[in-house]
C-alpha positions, 0 to 999 in steps of 0.5 A, a space after each residue: 442585625 441587618 438583613 446581609 447578615 443573616 448569611 453569616 448565621 446557619 441555617 439549621 440547629 442542632 439537637 441530640 439525633 443531630 448534632 452539630 460539628 464543632 471546634 471541640 467535637 459535637 454539638 448536641 443540644 437539648 430543647 427541654 420542653 419550657 426550659 425544665 429539667 428533673 432533677 433526675 434529668 439533669 442527672 442524666 445529662 451530667 453524666 451523658 456529657 462527662 462519658 460522651 463529650 468534654 464534660 462542658 455544658 452550654 446554657 442558651 440564651 433561649 433556656 435550650 442546654 449544650 453538650 459540648 466535645 461529643 465524639 462519632 463514636 460514643 453519639 449512640 451512647 448518648 441518646 441512648 441515656 438522654 433516651 432513657 429520661 425523655 430528653 431525646 427530640 422525636 424528630 432529627 427535623 427542627 424546630 423542636 422547640 419554637 417558644 421561650 418564656 420566663 423561667 417563673 411563668 407559671 407562677 402567677 398570682 391574681 389571676 395572671 395568665 400561666 406562660 407555660 400553658 400559653 407556650 403549650 398552646 403554641 407548641 400544639 400549633 407549631 407541630 402543625 405547620 412548616 416553620 424555619 429551624 430557629 423560628 421563635 415565639 416569646 411568650 413574653 408575659 412576665 414582668 418579674 422576668 422581661 423578655 426584652 433582650 430577645 429577638 423573636 419572630 413573634 411576642 405575645 404581652 398581655 394587655 391592661 384588659 387581660 387580652 393578649 397582644 401578639 406582634 410581629 418582628 420587624 427590621 425597626 422594632 414590633 409591629 402590634 396586632 389588636 388584642 385577642 381574647 385568652 379563649 381565642 388566642 389559640 385558634 389565632 395564634 394556629 391560623 398566623 403560625 399556618 400563615 407566617 409559616 407559607 408567607 417564609 417559605 415563598 418569601 424565601 427567608 427565614 425570619 418573619 422581620 424580613 417579609 416585605 409589611 405588606 405581607 404583613 397587613 392581614 394580620 395587624 391593625 396599623 393603629 394598635 398602640 403596642 403594650 406599655 414599656 418595661 425598664 430593665 433587664 430580667 434578673 440575673 443572679 439573686 432571690 425575685 419575690 414571686 408574691 405570697 410569701 415566695 421565691 427564686 432563687 436565680 444564678 447565673 451561669 459564668 459566661 453562659 458555661 458549666 461543667 457536668 459537675 455544675 449541674 450535679 451539684 445544681 440538682 442536688 440544691 434542687 432535690 435538697 430544697 423539695 423541688 422537682 424542677 430546675 429552670 433554666 432561664 433564657 439569659 444564661 443561668 439557672 433558676 430554683 423556684 419556688 422556695 420559701 424564705 426559710 430556704 430561699 438563702 440557703 438555696 441562693 447560696 448552693 448554687 454559688 458552691 457549685 460554681 455560679 454567680 449569686 450576686 447580681 453586683 458580680 462583674 461578670 453579669 456586664 461580660 456576654 461572650 460566646 465559646 470562642 476557641 478553640 470549642 469554637 472553630 470560626 473564634 478568633 480568640 479564648 474568648 473565656 479566657 478574656 471574659 474572666 481578665 476584662 471582668 477583673 478590670 472593669 472601671 467601679 462607674 457605671 460604662 460600661 455596663 453591658 460588654 460582648 465579646 464576640 470571638 468572631 463577627 458572627 455576633 452570635 449570643 449578642 447581635 444587638 447594641 451593647 455599652 462595649 462590643 469587642 469582636 476578634 479577628 485574626 489581626 487584632 480586636 475591633 471595638 465598637 461602643 454604643 455597638 453591634 457586631 454588626 456596626 463600623 468599629 472605631 478601631 482595632 487594638 490588642 487586648 490589653 490596650 483596650 484593658 488599659 483604656 478602658 479603665 481609665 475612661 469615663 463613657 463610650 465617647 471617652 472611651 472612643 477617645 482615647 483608643 483613638 488617640 483623638 483620631 477620626 474613628 476609621 470605616 469598617 471594611 465590609 465583605 
């Protein structure tokens, strides 16, 4: 994403005390510590969603949970219900939680670093300084569930020596500082957050990647190599081994959305498995862990019975989409209906492995590139092979035409050739 796209994003984040107006009413966002709910909390959220909202919830890409369709008349009741289970933020001022971690970051072995403990250290430091509402720190120290798909302001990785590497976001990647010992991490991250908060205010920008590079030179060693490159994506569905005969059961929310009944049923599955937590995944799913082998398959099938996606080969997992119209006032299409249709027609061949269907050009769900990005507009759907929502489309077409050509396409170039009839791609209109 480029700097010019930033004005499309809202400059604040909703919470429970300060919900955000949307197309289907007020949107109230929960920011549970570590992205974790107890079964009792999950049941309370489910009941509050039914009583105070429209019974629909979003699992966000930062492991938060959004209650949709809240009404002004039910705001006070929502606050009271969630306050009784400790899920109301202490202040309406964001950021409410600055860290995102792997949902299994605490289940470490062989002397690994506990991601939850690192996140707690960052949160303590963040409460002492003034940061923008959308400031994000990815504690990305778990290779079983990498967070490479996120675009944080700060990324924390582990080095082979057991030290920590702190990286700062740049427009074209990440610049890494010198290794920091775990013992020195709290002091280092505290000083860094304080300085970055002042620099962001002084430069009147909200994200670290927009700061002038010269401002960051005191924090980074220009010759410092970054951590090893990882391949693959975080698991969306299935059983993930945790070592020592333990597993995590992971299931995705269909297109990032669940109902209140689904959440309540998932809480029941967690309780039946004897687990004290229901973990929200930062790729829009639910995780149950740790599970003994004899309970793992039962739990995974239990999540599927709730309506979640437990098969890694399910074509719905190749598609990310926003709520779309009418839930979002900016949406030009009912994206979930279109995404369900698209999933039924995705070819069995590898391309497109990733599809982003956006209801408008803001691209809220994914701002980076996908194998195929489709952006709904007033006059049709913009088509962007091998790009993101801010890249130039090769053409615009009706959705039925896109599906027709997609079924027979052999890769991005062939699809672009078919959809344009062999014509040169049209230029995008900038506004």
